[in-house]
MMTF fields as JSON, N, C-alpha, C and O atoms, coordinates in Angstrom:
{
  "mmtfVersion": "1.0.0",
  "mmtfProducer": "UNKNOWN",
  "numBonds": 347,
  "numAtoms": 348,
  "numGroups": 87,
  "numChains": 1,
  "numModels": 1,
  "chainsPerModel": [1],
  "groupsPerChain": [87],
  "chainIdList": ["A"],
  "bondAtomList": [4, 2, 8, 6, 12, 10, 16, 14, 20, 18, 24, 22, 28, 26, 32, 30, 36, 34, 40, 38, 44, 42, 48, 46, 52, 50, 56, 54, 60, 58, 64, 62, 68, 66, 72, 70, 76, 74, 80, 78, 84, 82, 88, 86, 92, 90, 96, 94, 100, 98, 104, 102, 108, 106, 112, 110, 116, 114, 120, 118, 124, 122, 128, 126, 132, 130, 136, 134, 140, 138, 144, 142, 148, 146, 152, 150, 156, 154, 160, 158, 164, 162, 168, 166, 172, 170, 176, 174, 180, 178, 184, 182, 188, 186, 192, 190, 196, 194, 200, 198, 204, 202, 208, 206, 212, 210, 216, 214, 220, 218, 224, 222, 228, 226, 232, 230, 236, 234, 240, 238, 244, 242, 248, 246, 252, 250, 256, 254, 260, 258, 264, 262, 268, 266, 272, 270, 276, 274, 280, 278, 284, 282, 288, 286, 292, 290, 296, 294, 300, 298, 304, 302, 308, 306, 312, 310, 316, 314, 320, 318, 324, 322, 328, 326, 332, 330, 336, 334, 340, 338, 344, 342],
  "bondOrderList": [1, 1, 1, 1, 1, 1, 1, 1, 1, 1, 1, 1, 1, 1, 1, 1, 1, 1, 1, 1, 1, 1, 1, 1, 1, 1, 1, 1, 1, 1, 1, 1, 1, 1, 1, 1, 1, 1, 1, 1, 1, 1, 1, 1, 1, 1, 1, 1, 1, 1, 1, 1, 1, 1, 1, 1, 1, 1, 1, 1, 1, 1, 1, 1, 1, 1, 1, 1, 1, 1, 1, 1, 1, 1, 1, 1, 1, 1, 1, 1, 1, 1, 1, 1, 1, 1],
  "groupList": [{"groupName": "MET", "atomNameList": ["N", "CA", "C", "O"], "elementList": ["N", "C", "C", "O"], "formalChargeList": [0, 0, 0, 0], "bondAtomList": [1, 0, 2, 1, 3, 2], "bondOrderList": [1, 1, 2], "singleLetterCode": "M", "chemCompType": "L-PEPTIDE LINKING"}, {"groupName": "GLU", "atomNameList": ["N", "CA", "C", "O"], "elementList": ["N", "C", "C", "O"], "formalChargeList": [0, 0, 0, 0], "bondAtomList": [1, 0, 2, 1, 3, 2], "bondOrderList": [1, 1, 2], "singleLetterCode": "E", "chemCompType": "L-PEPTIDE LINKING"}, {"groupName": "PHE", "atomNameList": ["N", "CA", "C", "O"], "elementList": ["N", "C", "C", "O"], "formalChargeList": [0, 0, 0, 0], "bondAtomList": [1, 0, 2, 1, 3, 2], "bondOrderList": [1, 1, 2], "singleLetterCode": "F", "chemCompType": "L-PEPTIDE LINKING"}, {"groupName": "THR", "atomNameList": ["N", "CA", "C", "O"], "elementList": ["N", "C", "C", "O"], "formalChargeList": [0, 0, 0, 0], "bondAtomList": [1, 0, 2, 1, 3, 2], "bondOrderList": [1, 1, 2], "singleLetterCode": "T", "chemCompType": "L-PEPTIDE LINKING"}, {"groupName": "GLY", "atomNameList": ["N", "CA", "C", "O"], "elementList": ["N", "C", "C", "O"], "formalChargeList": [0, 0, 0, 0], "bondAtomList": [1, 0, 2, 1, 3, 2], "bondOrderList": [1, 1, 2], "singleLetterCode": "G", "chemCompType": "PEPTIDE LINKING"}, {"groupName": "ILE", "atomNameList": ["N", "CA", "C", "O"], "elementList": ["N", "C", "C", "O"], "formalChargeList": [0, 0, 0, 0], "bondAtomList": [1, 0, 2, 1, 3, 2], "bondOrderList": [1, 1, 2], "singleLetterCode": "I", "chemCompType": "L-PEPTIDE LINKING"}, {"groupName": "LEU", "atomNameList": ["N", "CA", "C", "O"], "elementList": ["N", "C", "C", "O"], "formalChargeList": [0, 0, 0, 0], "bondAtomList": [1, 0, 2, 1, 3, 2], "bondOrderList": [1, 1, 2], "singleLetterCode": "L", "chemCompType": "L-PEPTIDE LINKING"}, {"groupName": "SER", "atomNameList": ["N", "CA", "C", "O"], "elementList": ["N", "C", "C", "O"], "formalChargeList": [0, 0, 0, 0], "bondAtomList": [1, 0, 2, 1, 3, 2], "bondOrderList": [1, 1, 2], "singleLetterCode": "S", "chemCompType": "L-PEPTIDE LINKING"}, {"groupName": "ASN", "atomNameList": ["N", "CA", "C", "O"], "elementList": ["N", "C", "C", "O"], "formalChargeList": [0, 0, 0, 0], "bondAtomList": [1, 0, 2, 1, 3, 2], "bondOrderList": [1, 1, 2], "singleLetterCode": "N", "chemCompType": "L-PEPTIDE LINKING"}, {"groupName": "ASP", "atomNameList": ["N", "CA", "C", "O"], "elementList": ["N", "C", "C", "O"], "formalChargeList": [0, 0, 0, 0], "bondAtomList": [1, 0, 2, 1, 3, 2], "bondOrderList": [1, 1, 2], "singleLetterCode": "D", "chemCompType": "L-PEPTIDE LINKING"}, {"groupName": "GLN", "atomNameList": ["N", "CA", "C", "O"], "elementList": ["N", "C", "C", "O"], "formalChargeList": [0, 0, 0, 0], "bondAtomList": [1, 0, 2, 1, 3, 2], "bondOrderList": [1, 1, 2], "singleLetterCode": "Q", "chemCompType": "L-PEPTIDE LINKING"}, {"groupName": "VAL", "atomNameList": ["N", "CA", "C", "O"], "elementList": ["N", "C", "C", "O"], "formalChargeList": [0, 0, 0, 0], "bondAtomList": [1, 0, 2, 1, 3, 2], "bondOrderList": [1, 1, 2], "singleLetterCode": "V", "chemCompType": "L-PEPTIDE LINKING"}, {"groupName": "LYS", "atomNameList": ["N", "CA", "C", "O"], "elementList": ["N", "C", "C", "O"], "formalChargeList": [0, 0, 0, 0], "bondAtomList": [1, 0, 2, 1, 3, 2], "bondOrderList": [1, 1, 2], "singleLetterCode": "K", "chemCompType": "L-PEPTIDE LINKING"}, {"groupName": "HIS", "atomNameList": ["N", "CA", "C", "O"], "elementList": ["N", "C", "C", "O"], "formalChargeList": [0, 0, 0, 0], "bondAtomList": [1, 0, 2, 1, 3, 2], "bondOrderList": [1, 1, 2], "singleLetterCode": "H", "chemCompType": "L-PEPTIDE LINKING"}, {"groupName": "TYR", "atomNameList": ["N", "CA", "C", "O"], "elementList": ["N", "C", "C", "O"], "formalChargeList": [0, 0, 0, 0], "bondAtomList": [1, 0, 2, 1, 3, 2], "bondOrderList": [1, 1, 2], "singleLetterCode": "Y", "chemCompType": "L-PEPTIDE LINKING"}, {"groupName": "ARG", "atomNameList": ["N", "CA", "C", "O"], "elementList": ["N", "C", "C", "O"], "formalChargeList": [0, 0, 0, 0], "bondAtomList": [1, 0, 2, 1, 3, 2], "bondOrderList": [1, 1, 2], "singleLetterCode": "R", "chemCompType": "L-PEPTIDE LINKING"}, {"groupName": "PRO", "atomNameList": ["N", "CA", "C", "O"], "elementList": ["N", "C", "C", "O"], "formalChargeList": [0, 0, 0, 0], "bondAtomList": [1, 0, 2, 1, 3, 2], "bondOrderList": [1, 1, 2], "singleLetterCode": "P", "chemCompType": "L-PEPTIDE LINKING"}],
  "groupTypeList": [0, 1, 2, 3, 4, 1, 5, 6, 7, 4, 8, 2, 9, 10, 6, 8, 9, 3, 2, 5, 6, 10, 10, 11, 12, 10, 13, 3, 3, 3, 7, 7, 2, 8, 12, 8, 10, 2, 10, 0, 5, 14, 1, 14, 6, 8, 10, 13, 3, 10, 9, 7, 9, 4, 10, 11, 6, 7, 6, 8, 9, 10, 6, 6, 5, 10, 6, 7, 10, 1, 1, 6, 7, 6, 2, 0, 8, 9, 6, 9, 15, 5, 15, 16, 0, 2, 10],
  "groupIdList": [1, 2, 3, 4, 5, 6, 7, 8, 9, 10, 11, 12, 13, 14, 15, 16, 17, 18, 19, 20, 21, 22, 23, 24, 25, 26, 27, 28, 29, 30, 31, 32, 33, 34, 35, 36, 37, 38, 39, 40, 41, 42, 43, 44, 45, 46, 47, 48, 49, 50, 51, 52, 53, 54, 55, 56, 57, 58, 59, 60, 61, 62, 63, 64, 65, 66, 67, 68, 69, 70, 71, 72, 73, 74, 75, 76, 77, 78, 79, 80, 81, 82, 83, 84, 85, 86, 87],
  "secStructList": [7, 3, 3, 3, 7, 1, 1, 3, 3, 3, 3, 3, 3, 6, 6, 6, 6, 3, 3, 3, 3, 3, 3, 3, 6, 6, 3, 3, 3, 3, 3, 3, 3, 3, 2, 2, 2, 2, 2, 2, 2, 2, 2, 2, 2, 2, 2, 6, 6, 6, 7, 6, 6, 7, 3, 3, 3, 3, 3, 6, 6, 6, 3, 3, 3, 3, 3, 7, 2, 2, 2, 2, 2, 2, 2, 2, 2, 2, 2, 2, 2, 2, 4, 4, 4, 7, 7],
  "xCoordList": [-62.569, -63.373, -63.876, -63.084, -65.169, -65.78, -65.62, -65.695, -65.4, -65.29, -66.14, -66.025, -66.986, -67.757, -67.579, -67.965, -66.994, -66.757, -67.653, -68.644, -67.296, -68.096, -67.817, -68.7, -66.604, -66.211, -65.801, -66.005, -65.228, -64.722, -65.233, -65.668, -65.165, -65.496, -64.559, -63.975, -64.431, -63.56, -63.559, -64.473, -62.514, -62.401, -60.964, -60.027, -60.789, -59.453, -59.188, -59.921, -58.138, -57.734, -56.671, -55.501, -57.083, -56.173, -55.09, -53.962, -55.415, -54.449, -53.253, -52.107, -53.531, -52.473, -52.075, -51.196, -52.721, -52.446, -52.537, -51.631, -53.653, -53.889, -55.307, -56.212, -55.472, -56.798, -57.177, -56.427, -58.341, -58.836, -59.9, -61.003, -59.545, -60.447, -61.456, -61.073, -62.752, -63.795, -64.657, -65.265, -64.705, -65.517, -65.002, -64.661, -64.951, -64.641, -65.776, -66.043, -66.441, -67.663, -68.618, -68.914, -69.098, -70.012, -69.303, -69.96, -67.983, -67.215, -66.663, -66.058, -66.875, -66.419, -65.021, -64.695, -64.206, -62.83, -62.406, -63.134, -61.259, -60.618, -59.133, -58.415, -58.691, -57.285, -56.843, -57.536, -55.691, -55.178, -53.972, -53.088, -53.945, -52.865, -52.253, -52.959, -50.938, -50.273, -49.996, -50.317, -49.413, -49.191, -48.334, -48.654, -47.261, -46.372, -47.066, -46.931, -47.796, -48.519, -49.571, -49.719, -50.302, -51.328, -50.702, -51.231, -49.572, -48.891, -48.415, -48.52, -47.898, -47.442, -48.602, -48.47, -49.734, -50.918, -51.407, -51.729, -51.458, -51.918, -51.063, -51.588, -49.754, -48.847, -48.956, -48.97, -49.033, -49.152, -50.442, -50.414, -51.55, -52.831, -52.885, -53.455, -52.308, -52.29, -51.535, -51.908, -50.489, -49.722, -50.458, -50.097, -51.482, -52.182, -53.66, -54.444, -54.038, -55.446, -55.916, -57.113, -55.012, -55.396, -55.377, -55.663, -55.049, -55.065, -56.482, -57.414, -56.642, -57.982, -58.659, -59.887, -57.88, -58.461, -58.771, -59.31, -58.447, -58.657, -57.599, -56.479, -57.956, -57.037, -57.776, -59.004, -57.019, -57.583, -56.991, -55.772, -57.869, -57.436, -57.558, -58.476, -56.635, -56.692, -57.031, -56.291, -58.154, -58.555, -58.187, -58.556, -57.458, -57.027, -56.277, -56.3, -55.62, -54.869, -55.722, -55.192, -57.027, -57.92, -58.943, -59.199, -59.523, -60.626, -60.154, -59.645, -60.324, -59.925, -61.121, -62.197, -60.914, -61.959, -61.522, -60.497, -62.284, -62.002, -62.548, -63.714, -61.7, -62.126, -61.98, -60.884, -63.08, -63.028, -62.277, -61.971, -61.988, -61.29, -62.119, -61.56, -63.428, -64.304, -64.306, -64.236, -64.386, -64.359, -63.015, -62.955, -61.945, -60.619, -60.549, -59.937, -61.153, -61.19, -61.948, -61.511, -63.071, -63.836, -63.042, -63.065, -62.342, -61.495, -60.417, -60.157, -59.789, -58.756, -59.349, -58.697, -60.566, -61.234, -61.395, -61.18, -61.777, -61.906, -60.555, -60.466, -59.503, -58.168, -57.715, -57.059, -58.067, -57.719, -58.389, -57.831, -59.56, -60.266, -59.679, -59.733, -59.125, -58.548, -57.145, -56.755, -56.407, -54.989, -54.674, -53.714, -55.444, -55.124, -55.321, -54.863, -55.99, -56.205, -54.91, -54.759, -53.982, -52.703, -51.877, -51.887, -51.171, -50.353, -48.981, -48.15],
  "yCoordList": [13.707, 14.833, 14.58, 14.439, 14.527, 14.297, 15.53, 16.665, 15.286, 16.368, 16.027, 14.938, 16.955, 16.81, 18.08, 19.169, 17.922, 19.057, 18.98, 18.249, 19.733, 19.774, 18.581, 18.156, 18.033, 16.921, 15.702, 14.57, 15.922, 14.788, 14.824, 15.859, 13.666, 13.571, 12.567, 11.714, 12.688, 11.796, 12.113, 12.749, 11.656, 11.805, 12.175, 11.529, 13.219, 13.587, 12.941, 13.166, 12.14, 11.447, 12.307, 12.281, 13.065, 13.979, 13.232, 13.713, 12.081, 11.299, 10.886, 10.956, 10.453, 10.001, 11.049, 10.806, 12.222, 13.309, 12.824, 13.045, 12.158, 11.648, 11.995, 12.173, 12.085, 12.272, 10.993, 10.505, 10.449, 9.243, 9.668, 10.072, 9.569, 9.905, 8.769, 7.606, 9.108, 8.088, 8.159, 7.168, 9.348, 9.472, 10.611, 11.684, 10.359, 11.38, 11.337, 10.312, 12.49, 12.548, 11.491, 11.526, 10.575, 9.55, 8.222, 7.224, 8.191, 6.955, 6.786, 7.704, 5.61, 5.297, 4.705, 3.911, 5.1, 4.623, 4.661, 5.174, 4.133, 4.3, 4.47, 3.505, 5.705, 6.029, 6.954, 7.915, 6.662, 7.436, 8.25, 7.743, 9.519, 10.426, 11.064, 11.673, 10.924, 11.669, 13.082, 13.399, 13.91, 15.309, 15.441, 16.242, 14.677, 14.776, 14.323, 14.973, 13.232, 12.746, 13.751, 14.037, 14.286, 15.29, 16.503, 17.018, 16.954, 18.136, 17.892, 18.781, 16.706, 16.391, 16.43, 16.983, 15.846, 15.864, 17.288, 17.705, 18.024, 19.403, 20.24, 20.952, 20.146, 20.934, 20.552, 21.425, 19.266, 18.82, 19.369, 19.965, 19.163, 19.622, 21.142, 21.69, 21.818, 23.278, 23.803, 24.834, 23.109, 23.516, 23.209, 23.737, 22.366, 21.944, 22.345, 21.772, 23.319, 23.724, 24.363, 24.364, 24.898, 25.564, 24.634, 25.073, 23.377, 22.427, 22.321, 21.984, 22.605, 22.633, 21.274, 21.198, 20.2, 18.854, 18.334, 17.235, 19.088, 18.638, 17.616, 17.641, 16.72, 15.704, 14.385, 14.352, 13.311, 11.988, 11.507, 11.461, 11.151, 10.595, 9.084, 8.546, 8.414, 6.963, 6.608, 6.95, 5.92, 5.48, 4.019, 3.169, 3.743, 2.374, 1.739, 0.519, 2.546, 2.061, 1.225, 0.402, 1.423, 0.615, 1.448, 1.204, 2.425, 3.172, 4.567, 5.307, 4.923, 6.242, 7.189, 6.872, 8.356, 9.369, 10.615, 11.215, 11.0, 12.211, 13.421, 13.441, 14.427, 15.697, 16.765, 16.999, 17.404, 18.512, 19.675, 19.622, 20.694, 21.857, 22.472, 22.877, 22.542, 23.084, 22.18, 22.67, 20.863, 19.924, 19.96, 19.821, 20.145, 20.248, 21.485, 21.443, 22.56, 23.776, 23.518, 23.956, 22.816, 22.466, 21.524, 21.656, 20.578, 19.639, 20.406, 20.117, 21.388, 22.193, 23.012, 23.194, 23.501, 24.219, 23.306, 23.721, 22.054, 21.081, 20.852, 20.837, 20.673, 20.455, 21.66, 21.503, 22.862, 24.074, 24.085, 24.624, 23.503, 23.432, 22.345, 22.467, 21.294, 20.192, 20.533, 20.172, 21.215, 21.513, 22.034, 21.566, 22.979, 23.511, 22.478, 22.696, 21.374, 20.352, 19.636, 19.149, 19.578, 18.932, 19.808, 21.033, 19.186, 19.932, 20.225, 20.846],
  "zCoordList": [18.369, 17.963, 16.535, 15.604, 16.386, 15.072, 14.188, 14.659, 12.906, 11.938, 10.724, 10.161, 10.328, 9.102, 8.288, 8.713, 7.121, 6.246, 5.023, 5.006, 4.011, 2.79, 1.883, 1.138, 1.935, 1.07, 1.877, 1.44, 3.044, 3.821, 5.253, 5.758, 5.885, 7.303, 7.944, 7.276, 9.248, 9.973, 11.448, 11.974, 12.099, 13.533, 13.868, 13.401, 14.68, 15.113, 16.461, 17.425, 16.521, 17.744, 18.439, 18.058, 19.454, 20.138, 20.9, 21.004, 21.424, 22.199, 21.34, 21.785, 20.103, 19.19, 18.161, 17.334, 18.206, 17.265, 15.816, 15.012, 15.502, 14.155, 13.703, 14.518, 12.401, 11.822, 11.1, 10.255, 11.431, 10.785, 9.775, 10.141, 8.513, 7.422, 7.276, 7.15, 7.294, 7.232, 5.976, 5.571, 5.361, 4.164, 3.295, 3.792, 1.979, 0.983, -0.026, -0.653, -0.164, -0.96, -0.395, 0.8, -1.193, -0.685, -0.434, -0.136, -0.547, -0.419, 0.994, 1.548, 1.566, 2.908, 2.863, 1.981, 3.823, 3.926, 5.378, 6.228, 5.663, 6.968, 6.708, 6.447, 6.784, 6.576, 7.692, 8.026, 8.265, 9.385, 8.94, 8.249, 9.343, 8.974, 10.211, 11.015, 10.365, 11.427, 10.905, 9.759, 11.734, 11.363, 10.104, 9.226, 10.004, 8.839, 7.562, 6.525, 7.618, 6.442, 6.007, 4.819, 6.98, 6.69, 6.017, 5.032, 6.553, 6.008, 4.576, 3.731, 4.298, 2.938, 1.948, 0.856, 2.324, 1.455, 1.266, 0.153, 2.351, 2.303, 1.35, 0.494, 1.508, 0.669, -0.802, -1.671, -1.085, -2.467, -3.095, -4.172, -2.417, -2.972, -3.056, -4.0, -2.095, -2.113, -3.337, -3.898, -3.749, -4.926, -6.225, -7.277, -6.168, -7.376, -7.402, -8.159, -6.586, -6.54, -7.837, -8.122, -8.615, -9.858, -11.071, -12.185, -10.874, -11.986, -12.541, -11.811, -13.809, -14.392, -14.405, -14.437, -14.379, -14.393, -12.999, -12.867, -11.956, -10.593, -10.193, -10.705, -9.279, -8.783, -8.6, -8.525, -8.532, -8.263, -6.943, -6.776, -6.008, -4.731, -4.788, -5.407, -4.143, -4.037, -2.596, -1.673, -2.407, -1.075, -0.902, -1.712, 0.159, 0.468, -0.702, -0.86, -1.515, -2.679, -3.622, -4.369, -3.597, -4.428, -5.188, -6.367, -4.514, -5.089, -5.467, -4.625, -6.729, -7.204, -7.172, -7.679, -6.568, -6.44, -7.196, -6.87, -8.192, -8.971, -8.223, -7.827, -8.032, -7.467, -8.543, -9.053, -8.878, -9.826, -9.17, -7.979, -9.924, -9.375, -8.239, -7.22, -8.403, -7.35, -6.119, -4.992, -6.326, -5.207, -4.496, -3.274, -5.245, -4.649, -3.759, -2.692, -4.175, -3.367, -2.062, -0.998, -2.135, -0.933, -0.039, 1.185, -0.647, 0.093, 0.856, 2.024, 0.195, 0.844, 1.991, 3.019, 1.826, 2.921, 4.129, 5.268, 3.867, 4.956, 5.626, 6.853, 4.828, 5.388, 6.208, 7.238, 5.75, 6.502, 7.875, 8.831, 7.978, 9.262, 10.169, 11.393, 9.58, 10.351, 10.835, 11.946, 10.01, 10.261, 11.671, 12.282, 12.202, 13.548, 14.679, 15.8, 14.388, 15.412, 15.785, 16.906, 14.838, 15.106, 16.047, 15.929, 16.97, 17.93, 17.35, 18.014]
}
């Protein structure tokens, strides 16, 4: 199932119950998250949504992506839409 949000896009693999992240902002990646990994990221970012400096994401352990506080809020909105897809 294809997913396109405000900050990220990817594909939810229902057979394997995983989300494959394909793009964050304008940066292309391929990262796969199972339910537990997704939940850990979600909880961490949810606890830090009010950080005035935003957050930095690491894609493929190589590329650092800065998310402003506003972008982090949009990212969390996207995650909120993906979350119910997990069984």
